C-alpha positions in Angstrom: -46.2 230.3 171.4 -43.8 227.8 169.7 -43.8 227.1 166.0 -42.9 223.6 164.9 -42.1 222.5 161.3 -41.7 218.8 160.5 -40.4 218.6 157.0 -40.4 216.0 155.7 -42.6 213.7 157.8 -41.0 210.3 157.4 -42.3 206.7 157.5 -45.0 207.7 155.0 -45.3 207.5 151.2 -44.2 210.8 149.6 -43.3 214.2 151.1 -45.4 215.9 153.7 -44.7 219.1 155.7 -46.6 219.6 158.9 -46.5 223.0 160.6 -48.1 223.5 164.0 -48.3 226.3 166.6 -48.1 225.1 170.2 -49.2 227.0 173.3 -49.5 225.6 176.8 -48.3 222.2 175.6 -51.1 221.7 173.0 -51.5 222.4 169.3 -53.5 225.5 168.5 -53.1 225.7 164.7 -52.0 223.3 162.1 -51.2 223.3 158.3 -50.6 220.2 156.2 -48.6 220.8 153.1 -47.8 218.3 150.3 -44.4 219.3 148.9 -44.2 216.9 145.9 -46.0 216.9 142.6 -46.5 214.4 139.8 -48.0 214.2 136.3 -50.2 211.2 135.9 -53.5 212.9 135.3 -52.1 215.1 132.6 -50.2 212.1 131.1 -53.4 210.1 130.9 -55.3 212.6 128.7 -55.3 211.4 125.1 -54.4 207.8 125.9 -56.5 204.8 125.0 -59.0 204.1 127.7 -58.2 200.4 127.6 -54.6 201.0 128.9 -55.3 203.8 131.4 -55.1 201.4 134.4 -51.5 200.6 133.5 -50.5 204.2 133.9 -52.9 205.0 136.7 -51.3 202.5 139.1 -48.1 204.6 138.8 -49.8 207.3 140.9 -47.9 205.6 143.8 -45.3 202.9 144.5 -47.4 201.6 147.5 -51.0 202.1 146.4 -50.6 200.5 143.1 -53.4 197.9 142.6 -56.0 200.3 144.1 -55.5 202.8 141.3 -55.5 200.1 138.6 -58.8 198.8 139.9 -60.4 202.3 140.2 -59.3 203.2 136.7 -60.7 200.0 135.1 -63.9 200.4 137.0 -64.3 204.0 135.8 -64.0 202.9 132.2 -66.4 200.0 132.7 -68.8 202.4 134.4 -68.7 204.7 131.4 -69.5 201.7 129.1 -72.1 200.2 131.5 -70.0 197.0 131.1 -70.5 194.1 133.4 -67.6 191.7 134.1 -67.6 188.0 134.7 -68.0 186.8 138.3 -64.6 185.0 138.1 -63.0 188.4 137.4 -64.8 190.0 140.4 -63.4 187.3 142.7 -59.9 187.5 141.3 -59.9 191.2 141.6 -61.3 191.0 145.2 -58.6 188.6 146.3 -55.9 190.9 144.9 -57.5 193.9 146.7 -57.9 192.0 150.0 -54.3 190.8 150.0 -52.9 194.2 148.9 -54.8 195.7 151.9 -53.6 193.1 154.4 -50.0 193.8 153.3 -50.6 197.6 153.5 -52.2 197.4 157.0 -49.6 195.1 158.5 -46.7 197.3 157.2 -48.4 200.5 158.4 -48.9 199.2 162.0 -45.6 197.6 162.5 -43.1 199.2 160.2 -44.4 202.7 159.7 -46.1 203.5 163.1 -45.1 201.1 165.9 -41.9 203.1 166.6 -44.0 206.1 167.6 -45.1 203.9 170.6 -42.4 201.3 171.2 -39.1 202.3 172.7 -36.6 199.7 171.5 -33.8 201.1 173.8 -35.6 199.6 176.8 -35.7 196.1 175.3 -32.3 195.0 176.8 -33.9 195.5 180.3 -36.9 193.2 179.6 -37.5 189.8 181.2 -38.2 187.4 178.3 -40.0 185.0 180.6 -42.4 187.6 181.9 -42.9 189.0 178.4 -43.8 185.5 177.2 -46.4 185.2 179.9 -48.0 188.6 179.0 -48.0 187.7 175.3 -49.5 184.2 175.9 -52.2 185.7 178.0 -53.5 187.9 175.2 -53.0 185.5 172.2 -52.5 181.9 171.3 -49.8 182.8 168.7 -47.1 180.2 168.6 -44.4 182.8 168.0 -44.7 184.2 171.6 -42.3 181.7 173.3 -39.6 182.7 175.7 -37.0 181.4 173.3 -38.4 183.5 170.4 -38.4 186.7 172.6 -34.9 186.0 173.9 -33.6 185.8 170.3 -35.2 189.1 169.4 -33.8 190.7 172.6 -30.3 189.5 171.6 -30.7 191.1 168.2 -31.7 194.4 169.7 -28.8 194.3 172.2 -26.4 193.7 169.3 -27.8 196.7 167.3 -27.7 199.0 170.3 -24.2 197.8 171.3 -22.9 198.5 167.8 -23.6 202.2 168.1 -25.0 202.2 164.6 -28.8 202.1 164.8 -29.4 202.2 161.0 -33.2 202.7 160.4 -33.7 203.2 164.2 -31.3 206.2 164.4 -33.8 209.0 164.5 -36.4 207.6 166.9 -37.5 209.8 169.9 -36.2 207.2 172.3 -36.7 208.0 176.0 -39.5 210.5 175.1 -41.9 211.1 178.1 -44.9 210.0 175.9 -43.3 206.5 175.6 -44.6 204.6 178.5 -44.7 200.9 177.6 -42.8 198.5 179.9 -39.6 196.8 178.5 -41.6 193.6 178.3 -44.3 195.1 176.2 -41.7 196.8 174.0 -40.1 193.4 173.5 -43.3 191.7 172.5 -44.3 194.4 170.0 -40.9 194.6 168.5 -40.7 190.8 168.2 -43.9 191.0 166.2 -42.4 193.9 164.1 -39.8 191.4 163.0 -42.3 188.6 162.4 -44.5 190.9 160.3 -41.8 191.2 157.7 -42.4 187.6 156.8 -46.2 187.6 156.9 -46.7 190.8 154.9 -44.6 189.0 152.2 -47.2 186.1 152.0 -49.9 188.6 151.1 -47.7 190.0 148.4 -47.2 186.4 147.0 -51.0 186.1 146.6 -51.1 189.4 144.7 -48.2 188.3 142.5 -49.7 184.9 141.7 -53.0 186.4 140.5 -51.7 189.8 139.3 -48.5 188.6 137.5 -46.2 190.7 139.7 -46.3 193.1 142.5 -46.2 196.1 142.8 -47.9 197.1 139.5 -50.0 194.1 138.6 -50.3 193.1 135.0 -53.6 191.0 134.8 -56.3 193.6 134.5 -58.4 194.4 131.4 -61.4 196.7 130.8 -64.1 194.0 131.0 -62.4 191.7 133.6 -59.0 190.1 134.0 -56.5 188.4 131.7 -56.1 185.3 133.9 -56.6 182.2 131.8 -58.4 179.4 133.6 -57.7 175.8 132.5 -57.7 173.0 135.0 -55.7 170.8 132.6 -52.9 173.3 131.9 -49.8 174.0 134.1 -49.5 177.5 132.6 -52.9 178.9 133.7 -54.9 179.3 136.9 -55.6 175.7 137.9 -56.3 173.7 141.0 -52.6 173.6 142.0 -52.4 177.4 142.0 -55.7 177.7 143.8 -54.2 175.3 146.4 -51.1 177.5 146.7 -53.2 180.5 147.3 -55.2 178.7 150.0 -52.0 177.6 151.8 -50.6 181.2 151.8 -53.8 182.6 153.2 -54.0 179.9 155.9 -50.5 180.9 157.0 -51.3 184.7 156.9 -54.7 184.7 158.6 -53.6 183.6 162.0 -51.0 186.3 162.2 -53.6 188.9 161.4 -56.2 187.6 163.9 -53.9 186.4 166.7 -51.1 188.9 166.5 -52.0 192.1 164.7 -55.4 192.6 166.2 -54.1 191.5 169.6 -51.2 194.0 169.4 -53.4 196.9 168.3 -55.8 196.2 171.2 -52.8 195.9 173.6 -51.5 199.3 172.4 -54.9 200.8 172.9 -55.2 199.4 176.4 -51.9 200.9 177.5 -52.4 204.3 175.8 -56.1 204.9 176.6 -55.5 208.7 176.7 -55.1 208.6 172.9 -58.8 207.9 172.5 -59.2 211.5 173.6 -56.9 213.0 170.9 -57.1 213.4 167.2 -60.9 213.3 166.6 -60.9 216.2 164.1 -63.4 216.0 161.3 -66.2 213.7 162.4 -67.9 213.4 159.0 -67.1 209.9 157.6 -67.3 208.5 154.0 -66.8 204.9 152.9 -67.8 203.3 149.6 -69.2 199.7 149.0 -66.6 197.2 147.8 -65.8 193.5 147.1 -68.7 192.9 144.6 -70.3 189.5 144.7 -71.9 189.4 141.2 -71.2 190.4 137.7 -73.5 193.5 137.9 -71.8 194.7 141.1 -75.2 194.9 142.8 -74.2 193.1 146.0 -71.1 193.7 148.1 -69.3 192.2 151.1 -68.3 195.7 152.4 -71.0 198.3 152.9 -70.7 202.0 152.0 -72.2 205.1 153.5 -71.9 208.6 154.9 -72.0 209.6 158.6 -72.1 213.2 159.7 -71.0 214.8 163.0 -69.8 211.5 164.4 -73.4 210.3 164.8 -73.9 206.7 163.8 -77.6 207.2 163.6 -77.1 209.7 160.7 -76.0 206.9 158.3 -77.0 207.3 154.7 -76.0 204.2 152.8 -74.2 204.2 149.4 -75.6 201.0 148.1 -73.7 200.7 144.8 -71.2 202.4 142.5 -74.0 204.0 140.4 -75.2 206.1 143.3 -76.0 209.5 141.8 -76.0 211.3 145.1 -72.3 210.5 145.5 -71.4 211.9 142.0 -73.4 215.0 142.6 -71.9 215.6 146.1 -68.2 215.5 145.4 -66.2 218.7 144.5 -62.6 219.7 144.7 -61.6 223.1 146.0 -58.2 224.6 144.9 -58.4 227.8 146.8 -55.4 226.9 149.0 -53.7 224.5 146.6 -51.2 225.3 143.9 -53.7 224.9 141.0 -55.5 227.5 138.9 -59.1 226.3 139.0 -61.4 227.1 141.9 -64.2 224.7 143.0 -65.0 222.1 140.4 -66.7 218.7 140.1 -64.1 216.1 139.3 -65.4 215.5 135.8 -64.5 219.1 135.0 -61.3 219.3 137.1 -58.0 220.2 135.3 -55.2 220.2 137.9 -53.4 223.1 136.1 -50.3 223.9 138.3 -50.0 227.4 139.7 -47.0 227.3 142.2 -46.7 230.5 144.4 -44.4 229.3 147.3 -45.7 228.3 150.8 -48.1 230.9 152.1 -50.3 229.7 155.0 -52.7 232.6 154.4 -53.1 231.7 150.7 -51.8 228.7 148.8 -49.6 226.2 150.6 -50.0 222.6 149.2 -50.3 220.5 146.1 -53.3 218.8 147.6 -56.8 220.0 146.7 -59.7 220.2 149.2 -62.4 217.6 148.3 -65.8 218.3 149.8 -69.0 216.3 150.1 -71.9 218.7 149.7 -69.5 221.3 150.8 -68.3 219.4 153.9 -64.9 218.0 154.7 -64.9 214.2 155.1 -62.6 211.8 156.9 -62.0 208.6 155.0 -60.1 205.4 155.8 -60.5 202.2 157.9 -62.1 204.2 160.7 -64.8 205.4 158.3 -65.1 201.9 156.9 -65.6 200.4 160.4 -68.0 203.1 161.7 -70.2 202.8 158.6 -70.1 199.0 158.8 -71.0 199.1 162.5 -73.8 201.7 162.0 -75.3 199.6 159.1 -75.3 196.4 161.3 -72.7 194.7 159.1 -72.1 191.3 160.9 -68.4 191.0 160.2 -67.7 194.6 161.3 -69.6 194.1 164.5 -67.9 190.8 165.2 -64.3 192.0 165.0 -65.0 195.4 166.5 -66.5 193.7 169.6 -63.6 191.3 169.7 -61.2 194.3 169.8 -63.3 196.1 172.5 -63.3 193.0 174.6 -59.6 192.5 174.3 -59.0 196.1 175.5 -61.4 195.6 178.4 -59.6 192.4 179.4 -56.3 194.3 180.0 -57.4 197.2 182.2 -61.2 197.0 182.3 -61.8 200.2 180.4 -65.0 200.2 178.3 -64.3 201.4 174.7 -67.1 202.6 172.4 -67.5 203.6 168.8 -67.4 207.2 170.0 -63.9 206.6 171.5 -62.9 205.1 168.2 -63.1 208.6 166.6 -59.6 209.5 167.6 -55.9 208.9 166.8 -55.9 205.6 168.6 -59.2 204.6 167.0 -57.7 204.9 163.6 -55.0 202.4 164.5 -57.5 200.0 166.0 -59.9 200.3 163.0 -57.1 199.3 160.7 -56.6 196.1 162.7 -60.3 195.5 162.8 -60.6 195.9 159.0 -57.7 193.5 158.5 -59.4 190.9 160.6 -62.6 191.3 158.5 -60.6 191.0 155.3 -58.8 188.0 156.5 -62.1 186.2 157.0 -63.3 187.3 153.6 -60.1 186.1 151.8 -60.8 182.4 152.2 -64.5 183.0 151.4 -63.7 184.7 148.1 -61.2 182.1 147.2 -63.8 179.4 147.9 -66.3 181.2 145.7 -63.8 181.4 142.9 -62.9 177.7 143.2 -66.5 176.6 143.3 -67.4 178.7 140.3 -64.5 177.3 138.3 -65.4 173.7 139.3 -69.0 174.4 138.2 -67.6 174.9 134.7 -67.4 178.7 134.4 -64.0 179.7 133.1 -64.9 183.1 131.7 -62.8 186.0 132.9 -63.4 188.9 130.5 -66.0 190.6 128.4 -64.8 192.6 125.4 -65.5 196.4 125.6 -67.0 198.4 122.7 -66.4 202.1 122.7 -68.9 204.5 121.1 -67.7 207.5 119.1 -69.4 210.1 121.3 -68.5 211.4 124.7 -69.1 209.2 127.7 -68.2 209.7 131.4 -67.6 207.2 134.2 -66.5 207.0 137.8 -64.7 204.1 139.4 -64.9 203.5 143.2 -62.7 201.4 145.6 -62.5 201.3 149.4 -58.7 201.3 149.4 -56.5 200.7 152.5 -56.3 204.5 153.2 -60.0 205.0 152.4 -62.5 206.0 149.7 -60.9 206.3 146.2 -62.6 207.4 143.1 -61.3 207.9 139.5 -63.4 210.2 137.2 -63.0 209.9 133.4 -64.3 211.5 130.3 -63.8 209.4 127.1 -64.4 210.2 123.5 -63.6 207.8 120.6 -62.0 205.4 123.1 -59.5 208.0 124.4 -59.4 210.0 127.7 -60.2 213.7 127.2 -60.1 214.2 131.0 -59.0 212.2 134.0 -59.2 213.1 137.7 -58.4 211.0 140.8 -59.9 211.9 144.1 -57.9 209.8 146.5 -58.0 209.0 150.2 -55.1 211.2 151.2 -56.6 214.1 149.2 -59.6 213.9 151.4 -57.6 213.6 154.7 -54.7 215.9 153.9 -57.1 218.5 152.6 -56.1 222.2 153.2 -58.5 224.9 154.2 -61.2 225.5 151.6 -62.7 228.7 150.2 -64.6 229.2 153.5 -61.4 228.6 155.6 -62.6 225.2 156.9 -59.6 222.9 157.4 -59.5 219.2 156.5 -59.0 216.1 158.7 -55.2 216.3 159.3 -55.3 219.9 160.2 -58.4 219.5 162.4 -57.2 216.3 164.1 -54.0 218.0 165.3 -55.9 220.7 167.2 -55.6 220.1 171.0 -52.9 217.5 170.4 -50.5 217.4 173.4 -46.8 218.2 172.7 -44.5 217.5 175.7 -41.3 218.5 174.0 -41.3 221.0 171.1 -37.9 219.7 170.1 -39.3 216.2 169.8 -42.9 216.5 168.5 -43.6 212.7 168.8 -47.3 213.3 169.6 -47.8 215.2 166.4 -46.4 212.3 164.4 -48.7 209.9 166.2 -51.8 211.6 165.0 -50.4 212.2 161.5 -49.3 208.6 161.2 -52.7 207.4 162.3 -54.0 208.4 158.9 -51.2 206.6 157.0 -50.5 209.5 154.6 -49.8 208.8 151.0 -48.8 212.1 149.4 -47.7 210.5 146.1 -51.4 209.5 145.5 -52.8 212.8 146.6 -51.2 215.3 144.2 -51.3 215.2 140.4 -49.8 217.9 138.3 -47.2 218.2 135.5 -44.2 220.5 135.0 -43.7 220.2 131.3 -40.2 221.8 131.6 -39.1 219.0 134.0 -37.5 221.5 136.3 -36.9 221.0 140.0 -39.1 223.2 142.1 -37.9 222.3 145.6 -35.3 220.3 147.4 -35.9 218.5 150.7 -33.5 216.7 153.0 -35.0 213.3 153.8 -33.9 211.6 157.0 
């Protein structure tokens, strides 16, 4: 029995420790420990509810807009406040482009090097690589000349002996099995992705005022002024700029990202057998189409035991069954409270050092009717597929057909419930969002041209206590902010975030969460280089900064970690 500790797991947001026990080349036990803590929830108590979103988006340096949106929606829910349809479309465009940026960066810059061995690229034949790439996509950046230029860059890096950000890769690992040509193709797109993720950020910045940490939200809508006769507001010129940026970005998502994710899945089909873990899935409805948020472009629902026939839809944000189902369990987390509904949660720190038999993480254990749930793009895609959502089915079938075209293997939604399925689902979701981006921009443009320039409704706060919950289907999964407000100020604030669901420790019954369960049965060829463990963990796209919220009032350091 070998014990492996990866601390910290890199190429994620925040600090995560993964401990596994390996016997016979497979993982037998696993523990996921968040080793960082923050103070946002405590900081928000006592603050004006109209400004909460400004602080809430500081939960993270990556997942910024998502917390701002969930915070604003929570306050609007408490007030039963509708927002103008222009504000819905502007918010939706920001969320779509934030997600596209996030998914592109995750696949290429945070995860690709778990699968792509750059040290083989000097051995690649660029002409043959170009033929392979052109057979799977019509992308104009797949030319022999383009690939030769990338190969020359890699040769220069390897020849210098100073690999920089590539220094700590598990190069030559037996689990790396792509040909030099495939490695060249994927790394070429890694380089191109740097430019295209930037275009999605430009859209967010134009509408949000800046990125990260947008500036345009308000309880009741957005602060974007619309005046077609002014150069200083949202006008036809800026709408045209947004359209041009999206028209540049969308082909990369559909012709490169989805194609590459499908190619990776085709050449690593065994990874459809690993990482299933918790097979209960939760997704919430998002991208509202009207002021009342009664219609959505993305469906929500719950699936249990991996069975798509078990779908129970969450039709809107006022769904009482969701609010009644969610609890957070602190039995194994460094907090004082036990099992509480989010409205009553306190997140009072109680650090006792790492003890795998007791408390070992800053992440609580969210539960849905007492059950662990997996959230994220995989849940989003499975719920959409089960509900017959046309856009989900369209792009899922495109991905399945692409995989089949490479080696003929038939992939199903059951296969998707795996480490590889999570990577593929992210690409499918990105293709869906890329279709919706232009649709929502056109809806916004049409509404403005029809004469509606309203972007915000003024909130009115009662003196008594009110409670609200704001939902968002964020890039990493279902996010909810839970607020209690009295006299216009927060008296309690709790965020139940995607990585809290997925990085959940064992609960009071000893039931582990998605990370810990997904690692069971995972292969490990070399205990000194646990690449396979990283593949499964990275498939969830961990964001530990979002998932832990506590406050050390003395501002003392509690732990020191060496970050590679």
